[in-house]
Every structure is written in C-alpha cells, then in structure tokens.
C-alpha positions in Angstrom: 39.1 16.9 50.8 35.5 17.5 51.7 32.3 16.5 49.9 28.6 17.4 49.4 25.8 15.1 48.4 23.9 16.0 45.4 20.2 15.5 44.8 20.6 12.1 43.4 22.8 10.9 46.2 26.1 11.3 44.5 29.0 12.4 46.5 30.8 15.4 45.0 34.3 16.0 46.3 35.8 19.3 46.7 38.8 21.2 48.3 38.1 24.6 50.1 41.0 27.0 50.3 41.6 30.4 51.8 39.0 32.7 53.5 36.8 35.4 52.2 33.9 35.7 49.7 33.0 32.3 48.2 34.4 31.6 44.6 33.5 28.4 42.9 35.7 27.0 40.1 34.2 24.8 37.3 36.7 23.0 35.0 36.4 20.9 32.0 38.3 18.4 29.8 40.2 15.4 30.8 41.3 16.6 34.2 40.0 16.6 37.8 40.4 19.0 40.5 44.1 18.1 41.3 45.4 17.7 37.8 43.7 20.6 36.0 44.5 24.3 36.0 42.0 25.0 38.7 44.4 23.8 41.3 47.1 26.4 41.0 44.4 29.0 40.3 42.7 28.1 43.6 46.0 28.6 45.3 46.5 32.0 43.9 42.9 33.2 44.7 43.0 31.8 48.2 44.6 34.9 49.6 41.5 36.9 49.0 38.6 34.5 48.7 37.3 31.0 50.0 37.7 29.0 47.0 35.8 25.8 46.1 37.6 23.5 43.5 35.5 20.5 43.0 35.7 17.2 41.0 32.7 17.2 38.5 30.8 13.8 38.6 32.7 11.1 36.9 36.0 12.7 37.7 38.6 12.3 40.4 37.0 11.5 44.0 33.5 12.4 43.0 30.9 9.7 42.3 29.4 8.7 38.9 25.7 7.7 39.4 24.2 6.4 36.3 22.4 7.2 33.9 24.1 10.5 33.4 22.1 13.5 32.6 23.3 17.2 32.2 20.6 18.3 34.8 22.6 16.3 37.3 25.6 18.7 37.0 23.5 21.7 37.9 22.2 19.9 41.0 25.8 19.1 42.0 26.5 22.9 41.7 23.4 23.8 43.8 24.7 21.4 46.5 28.1 23.0 46.5 26.6 26.5 46.6 24.3 25.4 49.5 27.4 24.1 51.3 29.3 27.3 50.7 26.7 29.4 52.4 23.9 30.0 49.7 25.6 32.0 47.1 29.0 32.0 45.3 30.8 34.0 42.8 32.0 31.6 39.9 34.6 31.0 37.4 34.3 28.6 34.5 37.2 27.5 32.4 36.6 26.8 28.7 33.7 24.2 28.7 33.4 25.0 32.4 32.4 28.4 31.2 29.5 26.9 29.3 28.4 25.3 32.4 28.6 28.2 34.6 26.7 30.4 32.1 24.0 27.7 32.0 24.0 27.6 35.8 23.4 31.4 36.0 20.7 31.2 33.3 18.9 28.4 35.3 18.8 31.0 38.3 21.2 29.3 40.5 22.5 31.8 43.1 25.6 33.0 41.5 26.4 36.7 42.2 29.2 37.3 39.7 30.6 35.3 36.9 33.9 35.2 35.0 34.5 32.7 32.1 37.6 31.9 30.2 37.1 31.2 26.4 33.8 29.1 26.5 34.0 27.2 23.1 30.8 28.2 21.4 31.2 27.9 17.6 30.0 30.9 15.7 28.8 30.2 12.1 31.5 31.1 9.7 34.3 31.1 12.4 35.1 27.4 12.0 33.2 24.2 11.2 31.4 22.5 14.0 32.5 18.9 14.4 29.8 16.7 12.9 28.2 14.1 15.3 30.7 15.0 18.1 28.4 14.0 21.0 27.5 10.7 19.6 30.9 9.8 18.5 32.3 10.5 22.0 29.6 8.3 23.7 30.3 5.5 21.2 33.9 5.6 22.1 33.1 5.7 25.8 31.0 2.7 25.4 33.9 0.9 23.8 36.3 1.9 26.5 38.6 3.8 24.1 39.8 6.7 26.2 42.7 7.5 24.2 40.6 7.9 21.1 38.1 10.0 23.0 41.0 12.3 24.0 42.3 12.6 20.7 38.8 13.4 19.3 38.4 16.0 21.9 41.7 17.8 21.2 41.4 17.6 17.3 37.8 18.4 16.7 36.5 20.2 19.9 39.7 22.1 20.8 40.8 22.2 17.1 44.6 21.4 17.7 46.5 20.3 14.6 46.6 16.6 14.1 50.6 16.5 14.0 50.7 18.3 17.4 48.2 15.6 19.1 50.3 13.0 17.4 53.3 14.5 19.3 51.4 14.6 22.6 50.5 10.8 22.2 54.2 10.1 22.6 54.5 11.9 25.9 54.5 10.3 29.3 51.3 12.2 30.4 49.2 10.9 27.4 48.1 7.5 29.2 47.2 9.3 32.3 45.1 11.9 30.6 43.5 9.1 28.4 42.6 7.2 31.5 40.6 10.2 32.8 38.7 10.8 29.5 35.6 8.9 29.9 33.9 12.1 31.3 34.6 13.8 28.0 31.4 12.2 26.8 29.6 14.3 29.6 31.2 17.4 28.2 30.0 16.5 24.8 26.4 16.3 26.2 27.0 19.9 27.6 28.3 21.6 24.6 25.8 19.9 22.3 26.4 21.1 18.6 28.5 23.9 20.1 26.0 26.6 19.2 25.4 29.5 21.4 21.9 29.7 23.1 21.7 33.3 22.7 18.2 33.9 23.9 18.8 31.9 27.0 22.0 33.6 27.8 20.1 37.0 27.7 18.6 35.9 31.0 22.0 36.0 32.7 21.6 39.3 34.4 24.4 39.1 36.9 27.6 40.8 36.1 29.9 38.7 33.9 33.5 38.8 32.8 34.5 37.3 29.5 38.3 36.8 29.2 40.0 35.5 26.1 43.4 35.3 24.4 44.5 35.9 20.7 45.7 32.4 20.1 42.6 30.8 18.6 40.6 33.4 16.5 37.4 31.2 16.5 37.3 31.5 20.4 37.8 35.3 20.2 34.7 35.5 17.8 32.8 33.5 20.3 33.7 35.8 23.2 33.0 38.9 21.1 29.6 37.6 20.2 28.8 36.4 23.9 29.9 39.9 25.1 27.2 41.3 22.8 24.5 39.0 24.1 25.1 39.2 27.9 23.2 42.2 29.6 26.0 43.1 32.2 29.2 42.3 30.7 33.0 43.3 30.7 35.6 41.9 28.5 39.4 41.4 28.8 41.9 39.9 26.5 45.0 38.4 27.6 46.8 38.6 24.2 50.0 36.6 25.1 48.2 33.6 26.6 47.4 30.4 24.9 44.0 28.6 25.4 45.8 26.7 28.1 46.0 29.9 30.1 48.7 30.4 32.8 46.8 30.8 36.2 49.3 33.4 37.2 48.3 35.6 34.4 44.7 35.0 35.0 44.4 35.3 38.8 44.9 39.1 38.9 42.0 39.7 36.4 39.7 37.6 38.3 40.7 39.1 41.6 40.0 42.6 40.4 36.8 41.5 39.1 35.5 39.4 42.2 36.7 42.3 44.6 34.4 44.9 42.9 31.3 42.8 44.2 29.1 44.9 46.4 
C-alpha cells in the first residue's frame, strides 16, 4: 500500500501493480480497493499496465476529512494522477464511471476512458428513486449502515426486494453494511441520476462504454451516453450481470487501452 495527500490534506491509499502505461481504477458502492471487483481486475491488467487501485475517501485505508464535498473526490483523483506521472488512462465501474466521466469533463489529464454501466436513469427507462440523496444522508447520520445498503441495492441498483432479503441472511451482509457509510458520498455524486448531457459533450478523449443485457435501463443509459460523447466506442458483454466478471472485462479493456497512441 502507498498513499498520496490530497489538496485538503486527506491521505488517499492505493495499490500499484504491474508495469507499463498508467491505468487508474475508480470503484463505487459498499466496497473498498481490496473487497471490490477492482482488486481482481487490477491483477488481470497488471501484465500490460501500471494499475492504480485506490480507496476513495471514506473507504478502506483512506482518510475521511469532513465536511465532505464532491469536489474533494476530484482533488483526490488529481493527486493520484500527479503521483502516477501526470496523466493516466482510466476505468470507472458503475457509479465510478460517473465519477470518471465527470473527472474527464473537468479537464483532468485522462487520456483514454472506459466505463462499465454508469447508472444514469433516462426518463421512461425506469423511475428515479425520489429523495435518494437525502434519505441516504439521513440514514448515515443515524448510523444505519444496513439500511443504507438495502436502500442502495433496491432503489439505486434496482434489485428485487426478495433478492435483497435473501442477501441480508448471508454472512457477507454485516461486512458490507459496515462499509456502507460512504454510500452517502455516492448519492451526492449521482444526484437525481440524470445524465448531464451538455457537460459530457466536453469529454473529447476516446471513451469506451461497456454494458451487458442484464438490466435494460442500464443498457438504455449506455446507448444514450454513446450518442452524447464525441469520441466513443461501445461493447456489450451479453452474458454478464451488472456485477461483471473481471475475467470477461479485462480483455476488452486491454484492447482499448493498448490502442492508445
């Protein structure tokens, strides 16, 4: 483990693996750099790239300086990019894809960008969860991590309630619930789940949008996103769930990142 210091003094922990062009991984949800899908993905990419897999603030070994603001997340990314040599290619998973797209739109030195199913909600595809951000912050203030996790899975991800009820009986539930306080930060990032199309038109670097056929509303979002971005390619992994298998994703990312000039 290593760390960088962000603009507000927060220590941001990361692992660096492999050798080659720099690739930064951005995750989301109730996981950290060790427990999330970025850990096995980093291992798979490390044969071709120098992979930076970090804990977003409030997760894992990173600090959590208060008060939180979404701007701090982009300062964290800027510090990581500076530590990686001044520019990176980037992959964002789900809500991490929204963060990665916003980072590129803000002009951070990202040279190529791949995203997996960023959870924008397109009108008519599914209802947006009402008051999601405020409800997550209220639960956080009450220390109700399990309820935050349930709200995230049912209303943000859109999982059936009976499926989530089954998960609550599983041994991993308490561990995930214990890492769920930062879901309020994700809620700040996604806002009302709408896609800021005008802002995204400013993302001029090459973008790869990858999706599956498992959740039609996410496929709709990726289709609309691909129509907004100026320089975009799209790949569908038809046999994958939203919780994509890193072994299925890694070859697609490797091919895209290796086409960099």
